C-alpha positions in Angstrom: -7.1 21.5 -30.2 -7.9 24.9 -31.9 -4.9 24.9 -34.3 -3.0 21.8 -36.4 -1.0 19.5 -34.4 2.2 19.1 -37.2 4.5 15.7 -36.7 7.7 15.3 -39.1 8.5 11.3 -39.6 12.4 11.2 -40.2 13.2 7.1 -41.5 14.3 5.0 -44.0 12.6 3.4 -46.6 11.5 0.0 -44.9 11.1 0.9 -41.5 7.6 2.2 -41.6 7.9 5.7 -41.3 5.0 6.4 -44.0 3.2 3.4 -42.8 3.4 4.6 -38.9 2.2 8.3 -40.4 -0.9 6.7 -42.2 -2.1 4.2 -39.4 -1.7 7.4 -36.9 -4.0 9.5 -39.8 -6.5 6.7 -39.5 -7.2 5.9 -36.0 -7.5 9.7 -35.2 -10.0 10.4 -38.0 -11.6 7.9 -36.2 -12.0 10.1 -33.1 -13.4 12.6 -35.4 -10.5 14.9 -36.3 -9.3 16.2 -39.5 -6.4 14.6 -40.3 -3.4 14.3 -43.0 -1.1 12.1 -43.3 1.1 11.6 -46.3 4.9 10.5 -47.6 7.5 12.8 -49.2 8.5 11.1 -52.3 11.9 10.9 -54.0 13.7 8.9 -55.8 13.9 6.6 -52.1 14.8 2.6 -52.2 15.3 0.8 -49.3 17.0 1.8 -47.1 17.3 5.9 -48.1 16.5 8.8 -46.0 12.3 9.3 -46.1 10.3 11.7 -44.7 6.5 11.5 -43.8 4.4 14.0 -41.8 0.9 14.5 -40.5 -1.6 17.1 -39.6 -4.2 16.9 -36.8 -7.2 19.6 -36.5 -10.3 19.5 -34.6 -11.2 22.1 -37.8 -10.7 21.3 -41.3 -7.1 21.8 -42.8 -6.8 23.8 -45.5 -3.3 23.7 -46.0 -1.7 21.3 -48.4 2.0 21.0 -48.6 5.1 19.6 -46.4 5.7 20.4 -42.4 8.3 23.2 -41.9 7.8 24.0 -38.8 6.7 20.9 -37.1 5.4 21.1 -33.2 6.7 17.0 -32.9 9.7 15.2 -34.9 9.9 11.2 -34.8 13.5 10.2 -35.7 12.8 6.0 -36.7 16.4 5.4 -37.2 19.1 7.6 -34.9 21.8 7.4 -37.5 19.8 10.0 -39.6 20.7 12.0 -36.4 23.8 12.9 -38.2 22.7 12.7 -41.9 19.9 14.6 -41.8 19.1 18.0 -40.1 16.0 16.7 -38.2 15.5 19.7 -35.7 14.9 21.8 -38.6 12.0 24.1 -38.0 10.9 21.8 -35.1 9.9 24.0 -32.3 10.9 25.0 -29.0 7.5 24.3 -27.8 7.7 20.6 -29.2 9.7 17.5 -28.4 11.2 15.1 -30.6 11.1 11.5 -30.1 14.0 9.3 -31.3 14.6 5.2 -31.7 17.6 4.6 -29.8 19.4 2.7 -27.0 21.8 5.3 -25.8 21.0 7.9 -23.1 19.2 11.2 -24.0 22.7 13.2 -22.7 24.6 10.8 -25.5 22.5 11.8 -28.5 21.6 15.9 -26.8 24.6 16.8 -29.2 23.5 15.6 -32.5 20.7 18.0 -32.1 22.4 21.0 -33.3 21.1 22.5 -29.8 17.3 22.0 -29.5 16.4 23.1 -26.8 12.4 21.5 -26.9 11.8 18.6 -25.2 13.5 15.4 -25.9 12.9 11.7 -25.4 13.9 8.1 -26.1 12.3 4.7 -27.0 15.0 1.7 -27.3 12.1 0.2 -30.6 14.1 -2.3 -31.2 14.3 -3.5 -27.7 10.3 -3.2 -27.6 9.8 -4.7 -31.0 12.2 -8.0 -30.6 10.5 -8.9 -27.0 6.6 -8.0 -28.7 7.6 -9.4 -31.8 10.4 -10.8 -32.3 11.9 -9.0 -35.5 12.7 -5.6 -36.0 9.7 -3.5 -36.6 9.9 0.0 -35.4 7.2 1.6 -36.6 4.4 0.3 -34.4 7.2 1.2 -31.0 7.2 4.8 -32.5 4.0 5.0 -33.4 3.2 4.9 -29.7 5.7 6.6 -28.5 4.8 9.9 -30.6 1.3 9.5 -29.5 2.5 9.2 -25.4 4.5 12.7 -25.8 2.3 14.7 -27.7 -1.3 13.7 -25.9 -3.0 13.8 -29.3 -5.5 11.3 -27.9 -6.2 9.5 -24.6 -3.5 6.4 -24.7 -6.9 3.9 -24.1 -8.7 5.3 -27.1 -5.0 4.6 -29.2 -5.3 1.3 -28.3 -8.7 0.4 -28.6 -8.6 2.1 -32.2 -5.1 0.9 -32.8 -6.5 -2.8 -31.9 -9.9 -2.3 -34.2 -7.1 -1.2 -37.4 -5.1 -4.4 -36.7 -8.0 -7.1 -36.6 -9.4 -5.6 -39.8 -6.2 -5.1 -41.8 -5.1 -8.7 -40.4 -8.1 -10.8 -40.2 -6.2 -13.6 -41.8 -3.2 -13.1 -39.0 -4.7 -12.7 -35.3 -1.3 -13.5 -33.9 0.4 -10.1 -35.8 -2.5 -8.3 -33.7 -1.1 -9.6 -30.1 2.4 -8.9 -31.1 1.8 -5.2 -32.4 -0.8 -4.6 -29.4 2.5 -5.7 -26.9 4.7 -3.4 -28.9 2.4 -0.3 -28.4 1.8 -1.3 -24.6 4.9 -2.0 -24.1 6.2 1.5 -25.9 3.4 3.9 -23.5 5.6 2.3 -21.4 9.4 2.6 -21.9 9.1 6.3 -23.5 11.6 8.4 -21.4 
């Protein structure tokens, strides 16, 4: 990876897009990469559209701005496809990953003619099966790692397990559920 890989996350307040971007930064940093993971703040509140970003590089990152021409876009809430131009600036050589139960063909008309890769995952189904509650950020995190190839899946799972064990030391059941969600999501991305 000679240049930075740039990822833009679109979600709604409370869905974990910001948390997912920060987790991706943490685990990528642990593999020796240079990283940035940050949200764009405004008057956000629960349910309001939010944006978060990641930059990942083998060399020091000197840019400190939002990402306007991402390689990848992650859409945590499919209702944003009609409310926000999620493909704005998205490189044709990149891809978009959308959390939806709908077929790819059903969401293509909402992507404003985007010609790059389009991937879907039903993060609700994965989350409910693995966690018993709807937390879309873990499945979406695994989905973007798979689609982007920014690190081997085995490395990702190992680093995420270590991160979860640290963050949830007093709640080991949370670790198992989230690891199951990540593993399932890696298989469910279409």
